[in-house]
C-alpha positions in Angstrom: -17.5 -6.6 5.0 -17.4 -10.3 5.1 -19.8 -12.8 6.4 -19.4 -14.5 9.8 -16.2 -16.5 9.7 -16.8 -20.1 10.8 -13.3 -21.4 10.5 -10.2 -20.4 12.3 -7.3 -21.6 14.1 -5.9 -19.9 17.3 -2.2 -19.0 17.0 -0.8 -17.5 20.3 3.0 -16.6 20.0 5.0 -15.7 23.1 8.4 -16.2 21.8 10.0 -13.0 20.2 12.1 -15.1 17.8 10.0 -16.9 15.3 10.7 -17.7 11.6 13.9 -15.7 11.9 12.2 -12.5 13.1 13.4 -10.6 16.2 12.3 -7.5 17.9 13.7 -4.4 16.4 13.7 -1.4 18.6 13.7 1.1 15.9 10.5 -0.4 14.2 8.9 -0.4 17.8 9.8 3.4 18.3 8.0 4.0 14.8 4.9 1.9 15.9 4.9 3.5 19.3 4.1 6.8 17.5 0.8 5.7 16.3 -1.7 8.3 17.6 -5.0 7.5 19.3 -6.1 11.0 18.8 -5.3 10.6 15.0 -7.2 7.2 14.7 -10.3 8.7 16.5 -10.2 12.1 14.5 -9.8 10.1 11.4 -12.9 7.9 12.3 -15.0 11.0 13.1 -14.1 12.9 9.9 -14.6 9.6 7.7 -18.1 9.2 9.3 -19.0 12.8 8.8 -18.4 12.3 5.1 -21.7 10.2 4.8 -22.6 7.3 3.0 -19.8 6.6 0.4 -21.9 4.9 -2.5 -20.7 4.2 -5.8 -20.9 7.3 -8.1 -22.0 9.7 -5.4 -20.6 12.9 -4.3 -19.7 11.6 -0.6 -17.6 9.0 -2.3 -15.9 11.7 -4.3 -15.4 13.8 -1.3 -13.9 11.1 0.7 -11.5 10.4 -2.2 -10.3 14.0 -2.1 -10.1 13.9 1.8 -7.8 10.8 1.5 -5.8 12.6 -1.2 -5.5 15.8 1.0 -4.3 13.6 4.1 -1.5 12.3 2.1 -0.4 15.8 0.9 -0.6 16.8 4.5 1.8 14.1 5.4 4.5 15.3 3.0 3.6 13.0 0.1 3.7 15.0 -3.2 1.4 15.0 -6.1 3.9 12.9 -8.2 3.5 10.2 -5.7 -0.3 10.1 -5.9 -2.0 8.2 -8.8 -5.6 8.1 -9.6 -7.1 4.9 -11.1 -10.5 5.8 -12.4 -12.9 3.2 -13.7 -16.6 3.4 -15.1 -19.1 0.7 -14.5 -22.6 1.1 -16.0 -23.8 4.6 -15.0 -21.2 5.5 -12.3 -17.5 6.4 -12.1 -15.3 5.7 -9.2 -11.7 6.1 -8.4 -8.9 4.3 -6.5 -6.2 6.2 -4.9 -2.6 4.9 -5.1 0.3 6.4 -3.3 3.7 5.3 -4.0 7.0 5.5 -1.8 10.1 4.3 -3.7 12.3 1.9 -2.1 16.1 2.3 -2.1 17.2 -1.4 -2.9 14.1 -2.9 -4.8 12.5 0.2 -6.2 10.5 -2.0 -8.7 9.3 -4.5 -6.1 6.3 -3.4 -4.1 4.7 -4.2 -0.7 1.1 -3.2 -1.2 -0.9 -2.2 1.9 -4.6 -1.5 0.9 -8.2 -1.1 2.0 -11.6 0.0 0.6 -13.1 3.5 1.5 -16.5 3.0 0.0 -19.6 2.1 2.0 -23.3 0.8 1.4 -26.3 2.0 3.4 -24.4 3.6 6.3 -21.4 5.6 6.8 -19.2 2.6 6.8 -17.1 4.0 9.8 -16.0 0.4 10.9 -16.4 -1.0 7.4 -14.0 0.2 6.4 -13.2 3.5 8.1 -11.2 1.6 10.5 -9.0 -0.1 8.0 -8.6 3.4 6.2 -7.6 5.0 9.5 -5.0 2.4 10.2 -3.5 2.8 6.7 -3.3 6.5 7.1 -1.4 6.2 10.3 1.0 3.8 8.7 1.5 6.1 5.8 2.1 9.0 8.1 4.7 7.3 10.0 6.5 5.7 7.2 6.7 8.9 4.9 10.2 9.6 6.0 11.4 6.1 6.8 13.7 4.6 4.2 12.6 1.1 3.1 14.5 -1.3 0.8 11.1 -2.4 -1.0 8.9 0.3 -2.6 5.2 0.6 -0.9 1.9 1.2 -2.3 -0.7 2.5 -0.2 -3.8 1.8 -1.9 -7.5 2.9 -1.1 -10.0 1.0 -3.2 -13.6 1.9 -4.1 -16.0 -0.6 -5.4 -15.5 -3.3 -2.7 -19.0 -3.3 -1.7 -20.1 -3.7 -5.3 -18.2 -6.9 -5.7 -14.5 -5.8 -5.6 -14.7 -4.1 -8.9 -12.1 -1.4 -7.8 -9.5 -3.9 -6.8 -10.3 -6.0 -9.8 -10.0 -3.1 -12.1 -6.6 -2.2 -10.6 -5.2 -5.7 -11.1 -6.5 -6.1 -14.5 -5.4 -2.7 -15.8 -2.5 -1.5 -13.7 -0.8 -4.5 -12.1 -1.2 -6.5 -15.3 -1.2 -3.7 -17.5 2.3 -2.6 -16.5 5.1 -3.5 -18.9 6.9 -5.6 -17.4 4.0 -6.9 -15.2 4.2 -5.3 -11.7 6.3 -7.1 -9.3 4.5 -7.5 -6.0 6.3 -8.8 -3.0 2.9 -9.1 -1.1 -0.4 -7.5 -0.5 -1.5 -6.7 2.9 -5.3 -6.0 3.3 -7.1 -4.4 6.2 -11.0 -4.5 6.3 -13.0 -4.0 9.2 -10.7 -3.6 12.2 -12.7 -1.4 14.4 -13.9 -3.9 17.1 -17.1 -3.9 19.1 -18.0 -1.2 21.5 -18.2 -2.9 25.2 -16.4 -6.0 24.3 -12.9 -7.4 25.3 -11.2 -6.5 21.8 -7.7 -8.1 22.4 -7.4 -10.2 19.2 -6.7 -9.6 15.6 -7.4 -12.3 12.9 -4.7 -12.7 10.4 -5.6 -14.1 7.1 -3.8 -16.5 4.7 -4.6 -17.8 1.1 -6.2 -21.4 1.3 -8.0 -21.3 -2.1 -7.0 -21.7 -5.8 -4.8 -21.1 -7.3 -2.6 -23.1 -4.8 0.9 -22.2 -6.1 0.9 -19.1 -4.0 -0.4 -20.6 -0.8 2.7 -21.7 0.8 4.1 -18.2 0.4 1.0 -16.6 1.9 1.1 -18.9 4.9 4.7 -17.8 5.3 3.9 -14.0 5.1 0.9 -14.5 7.3 3.0 -16.1 10.0 5.5 -13.3 9.8 2.5 -11.0 10.3 1.5 -12.9 13.3 5.0 -12.4 14.8 4.7 -8.7 14.0 1.5 -8.4 16.0 3.2 -9.9 19.0 6.3 -7.9 18.8 4.7 -4.4 18.2 1.4 -4.4 19.6 -0.5 -5.8 22.9 -2.9 -7.9 20.6 -3.2 -11.7 20.5 -3.9 -13.3 17.0 -6.1 -15.8 15.3 -5.1 -17.6 12.1 -7.9 -17.7 9.4 -8.6 -18.1 5.7 -8.8 -15.0 3.3 -11.8 -14.3 1.3 -14.3 -11.6 0.5 -12.3 -8.5 0.4 -9.9 -6.5 -1.8 -7.0 -9.0 -1.7 -8.9 -11.7 -3.6 -8.4 -10.2 -7.3 -4.6 -10.2 -6.1 -5.1 -13.7 -4.8 -6.6 -14.9 -8.1 -3.8 -13.3 -9.8 -1.3 -15.5 -8.0 0.1 -12.7 -5.8 1.0 -13.3 -2.3 -1.6 -12.1 0.2 -2.3 -11.6 3.8 -4.8 -9.6 5.8 -6.2 -8.2 9.0 -9.9 -8.6 10.1 -11.5 -7.9 13.5 -12.0 -11.2 15.6 -15.0 -9.8 17.4 -17.1 -9.4 14.6 -19.5 -6.3 14.7 -23.1 -6.8 13.7 -23.4 -3.0 12.5 -21.7 -3.0 9.0 -23.9 -2.6 6.0 -26.3 -0.7 8.4 -27.1 2.8 9.4 -25.6 1.9 12.9 -22.1 1.3 11.5 -20.8 4.2 13.6 -18.0 5.2 15.9 -20.3 4.9 19.0 -20.4 1.1 18.2 -16.8 0.7 17.8 -13.7 0.4 20.0 -11.3 3.0 18.7 -8.6 1.8 21.2 -8.7 -1.6 19.5 -8.4 0.2 16.1 -5.3 2.1 17.5 -3.6 -1.2 18.5 -4.3 -2.6 15.1 -2.6 0.5 13.5 0.5 -0.3 15.8 0.6 -3.7 14.3 0.1 -2.8 10.9 3.0 -0.2 11.2 5.2 -2.8 12.7 4.4 -5.3 9.9 5.2 -2.8 7.1 8.4 -1.9 8.7 9.2 -5.5 8.5 7.8 -6.5 5.1 9.4 -3.3 3.4 12.6 -4.0 5.2 13.0 -0.5 6.9 16.1 1.1 7.8 17.1 1.1 11.3 18.7 4.5 11.2 17.2 7.8 10.1 19.8 10.2 8.7 19.7 13.3 6.6 21.1 11.5 3.6 18.2 9.1 3.7 15.8 12.2 3.5 18.0 13.6 0.6 18.0 10.4 -1.3 14.0 10.9 -1.6 14.6 13.9 -3.8 17.4 12.5 -6.0 16.9 11.2 -9.5 18.0 7.7 -10.0 17.9 5.0 -12.8 17.2 1.2 -12.3 17.6 -1.6 -13.1 21.4 -1.1 -14.1 22.3 -3.3 -16.1 18.9 -3.6 -17.8 17.6 -5.7 -20.6 14.2 -4.3 -21.9 13.0 -1.4 -19.6 14.7 1.5 -17.9 12.9 3.0 -14.9 13.4 6.5 -13.6 12.7 7.6 -10.1 12.2 11.3 -10.5 12.3 11.8 -6.6 9.6 13.6 -4.6 9.6 17.0 -6.6 10.1 16.4 -10.2 9.8 19.2 -12.7 7.1 19.5 -15.3 9.2 18.4 -18.3 12.1 16.2 -19.1 13.8 15.1 -22.1 15.8 11.8 -21.8 18.7 11.2 -24.3 20.3 7.9 -24.7 23.8 8.3 -26.2 26.0 5.4 -27.3 29.7 5.4 -27.1 30.3 7.3 -30.3 28.4 10.2 -29.1 25.3 9.6 -31.1 21.9 10.0 -29.6 20.1 6.8 -30.3 16.9 7.2 -28.5 15.1 10.4 -27.3 11.9 10.4 -25.1 10.0 13.5 -23.8 8.4 13.1 -20.4 5.7 15.5 -19.4 4.3 15.9 -15.8 6.1 12.6 -14.6 4.9 10.4 -11.9 7.6 9.8 -9.3 8.3 6.5 -11.2 8.4 6.3 -15.0 9.4 3.5 -17.3 11.1 3.7 -20.8 11.2 0.9 -23.2 14.8 0.4 -24.3 14.5 -3.0 -25.8 15.4 -1.8 -29.5 18.9 -0.8 -28.4 21.8 -3.1 -29.0 23.7 -4.5 -25.9 26.5 -2.1 -24.8 27.2 0.9 -22.6 25.3 4.1 -23.0 25.0 7.5 -21.3 21.7 8.6 -20.2 21.2 12.4 -20.2 18.0 13.6 -18.4 17.3 17.1 -19.2 15.0 19.7 -17.6 14.9 23.4 -17.6 16.8 23.7 -14.4 19.2 20.6 -14.4 20.9 17.8 -16.4 21.4 14.6 -14.8 23.8 12.0 -16.3 24.5 8.4 -15.5 26.2 5.4 -17.4 23.7 2.7 -18.3 24.4 -0.8 -19.2 22.1 -2.6 -21.6 22.8 -6.6 -21.0 
């Protein structure tokens, strides 16, 4: 939840060719599958889970509810990551769900929002953003994208962004090499006001320090504005970003953008932050806009073929050639144990790695190996995958 926005500029786009973007019928076909009944059902279920305060059972129950939603969509346990942090006397969890891209698998488009609340059930702040993200994830589950996607649900937003800050400090910056993020798209409080005309969504860009990422944020946010016009009936406002889970990313010099309701509800942070005081049709339209935007940002395929589905289950290695790190995409249904052997041109095994209970994406350090051509032999109880790897 943010304070009242005092500063905004109105941007109304009627031209369907802006910043090189054009209407893509296949993207519209996907966005039009956003379900009003799903939005309303998710808001109702979220509300019924209670007050999602730090370290409480309702917060844990909501985490498990989210996890089960993704498994029900067809995501696998290998795609789900739990980021746990402890602060003072409480423990909270962030949920990260990863969908690997086909062309740039180690570059991520992040769509995120918080699921914790304070005082009330937080049905608007931020069950609305949570419900929209769930619809985007449901619809993109079997859509091939060039860039990898991370769907992230943060806790601790209401306690000073501690969940997203922990993720940036320990996962984004703790990854070797540092996680490569194309952009971060945050959804916070997008449920509208009951009885009001809710036909405009505020699109947020970075205007604060560090300034080196501001121009890119401005470009991405203008692309977001165009997507709203192309794939939803909503109008747009352009405003500054602040006070939500994209801030730790913004401070980390990542490129950020976001959605926030233009008619600001007075109910968040109170016991009356309930579905009855929201506009679920507006939430539905925001989800349509978010779906179109994510298809654009992640560069979705415009054709759905059996081969694209099959590729989700195949093991692959990247980048290739590589210099220091070799990533392995284990597909959607990895086995429990693997052994990776790297074999030189003389047939000698020069590096062996045992990988137990792998996530969908694992990274191996190969910086100790000399430049040259190697055979990567990935062995499990059921199969063996071999591919040529070049270390440059």
